[in-house]
C-alpha positions as CSV (number, residue, x, y, z in Angstrom):
1,M,76.0,73.0,100.2
2,K,76.6,71.7,96.7
3,M,74.2,72.8,94.0
4,Q,72.9,70.2,91.6
5,N,73.6,70.6,87.9
6,R,70.4,71.2,86.1
7,I,69.7,69.8,82.7
8,Y,67.2,71.8,80.6
9,K,64.8,70.4,78.1
10,E,64.6,72.5,75.0
11,V,61.4,72.6,73.0
12,H,62.0,73.5,69.4
13,F,58.6,72.8,67.8
14,N,55.6,73.6,69.9
15,D,52.8,72.2,67.7
16,E,52.2,69.6,65.1
17,L,51.6,72.3,62.4
18,T,55.2,73.5,62.4
19,F,57.5,71.6,60.0
20,P,60.1,70.0,62.4
21,F,63.2,71.3,60.7
22,K,65.2,74.5,61.3
23,V,68.6,75.9,60.4
24,N,70.3,78.6,62.5
25,Y,73.4,80.5,61.5
26,S,75.7,81.6,64.3
27,D,78.7,83.9,64.2
28,Q,80.6,86.2,66.5
29,T,77.7,88.6,66.6
30,T,74.9,86.1,67.3
31,F,76.3,83.2,69.3
32,I,75.8,82.3,72.9
33,H,79.2,81.9,74.6
34,K,78.0,79.1,76.9
35,L,75.2,76.6,76.4
36,P,74.1,74.9,79.6
37,Y,73.5,71.2,79.8
38,H,70.3,70.5,77.8
39,F,68.6,67.9,75.7
40,H,65.8,67.8,73.1
41,K,63.9,65.2,71.3
42,E,65.2,66.4,67.9
43,M,68.5,65.3,66.3
44,E,71.1,68.1,66.0
45,I,73.9,68.5,63.5
46,I,76.3,71.4,63.7
47,Y,78.7,72.4,61.0
48,F,81.6,74.5,62.4
49,Q,82.9,76.5,59.5
50,E,85.3,78.6,61.6
51,G,86.3,78.9,65.3
52,G,86.2,76.3,68.0
53,V,84.0,74.9,70.7
54,F,84.4,72.6,73.7
55,Y,81.4,70.3,73.8
56,E,80.3,67.7,76.3
57,L,78.0,64.9,75.2
58,E,76.8,62.5,77.9
59,N,79.7,63.6,80.1
60,I,82.3,62.9,77.4
61,P,84.3,66.0,76.4
62,Y,85.1,66.9,72.7
63,K,87.2,69.8,71.4
64,V,85.8,70.8,68.0
65,S,87.7,73.1,65.6
66,E,86.8,74.6,62.3
67,E,85.7,72.5,59.4
68,S,84.1,69.9,61.6
69,I,80.6,68.4,61.9
70,V,79.1,67.4,65.3
71,I,76.2,65.1,65.6
72,F,74.0,65.0,68.7
73,P,71.4,62.1,68.7
74,S,68.0,62.9,70.0
75,N,67.5,63.0,73.8
76,T,71.2,63.1,74.6
77,H,72.5,65.6,77.2
78,H,75.0,68.1,75.9
79,K,76.5,71.5,76.5
80,G,79.1,73.7,74.9
81,T,81.5,76.6,75.4
82,V,82.9,78.6,72.5
83,F,86.6,79.2,72.9
84,D,87.5,80.8,69.6
85,Y,84.6,83.3,69.5
86,K,86.4,86.0,67.3
87,N,86.3,83.6,64.3
88,H,83.1,81.7,65.2
89,K,80.8,80.6,62.3
90,S,78.5,77.7,62.5
91,Y,75.3,76.3,61.0
92,I,73.0,74.4,63.3
93,Y,70.4,72.0,61.9
94,I,67.7,70.8,64.3
95,F,65.1,68.3,63.1
96,D,62.7,65.6,64.1
97,L,63.6,62.3,62.4
98,S,60.0,61.9,61.4
99,I,60.7,64.3,58.4
100,L,62.6,61.5,56.7
101,G,59.2,60.1,55.6
102,I,60.1,56.5,55.9
103,N,56.8,54.7,55.9
104,D,57.5,51.1,54.9
105,I,58.3,48.7,57.7
106,I,61.4,47.2,56.2
107,S,63.1,50.6,55.7
108,L,61.9,51.8,59.1
109,N,63.5,48.8,60.8
110,K,66.6,49.0,58.8
111,Y,67.4,52.7,58.8
112,L,65.3,54.8,61.2
113,N,64.7,52.6,64.2
114,P,68.5,52.1,65.0
115,I,68.9,55.9,65.1
116,L,65.7,56.4,67.2
117,N,66.8,53.7,69.6
118,N,70.4,55.0,69.8
119,E,71.6,51.6,68.6
120,L,73.5,53.0,65.6
121,C,77.0,54.2,66.5
122,Y,78.6,56.9,64.5
123,P,81.2,59.4,65.4
124,V,80.1,62.4,67.4
125,V,82.7,64.6,65.7
126,I,83.5,64.3,62.0
127,N,86.6,66.3,60.9
128,K,87.4,67.5,57.4
129,G,89.3,64.7,55.6
130,S,87.4,62.0,57.6
131,N,85.3,59.4,55.8
132,N,81.9,60.8,54.8
133,F,82.7,64.4,55.8
134,D,82.2,65.8,52.3
135,D,79.1,63.6,51.7
136,L,77.5,64.9,55.0
137,L,78.5,68.5,54.2
138,D,76.9,68.2,50.8
139,L,73.6,67.1,52.5
140,C,73.6,70.3,54.6
141,V,72.1,73.0,52.5
142,F,73.4,76.4,53.6
143,Q,74.6,79.8,52.3
144,K,78.2,80.6,53.2
145,K,78.3,84.0,54.7
């Protein structure tokens, strides 16, 4: 009898009083070796400073090495397995797109709605040296440990 693969829904912000943005640091002492298939309504951006991970996003595999950024749009199914755990260091940003504070209809239609509706296509993995890597990294505020 074949078991069905389960997909878990993660809930990051339980109430409307919590600011919908969080940053987690993960290294060889704090990481989870395998993350099961899951999804969440928030967008997730991960900066891999060191180490490596195999990710799967909507059944498409990605091998991610150090100095890479991974972008998971909201409500997409993904899982991961760390393969270089001795050197693992990453920063995980999880946020609800509502924090962008776009409130005029022209900007909303131009910038936010294409992201919310998964109409905007951008690379899932952005490696160092790729276009916009440094710009995106500059946007991520973190303390290197």
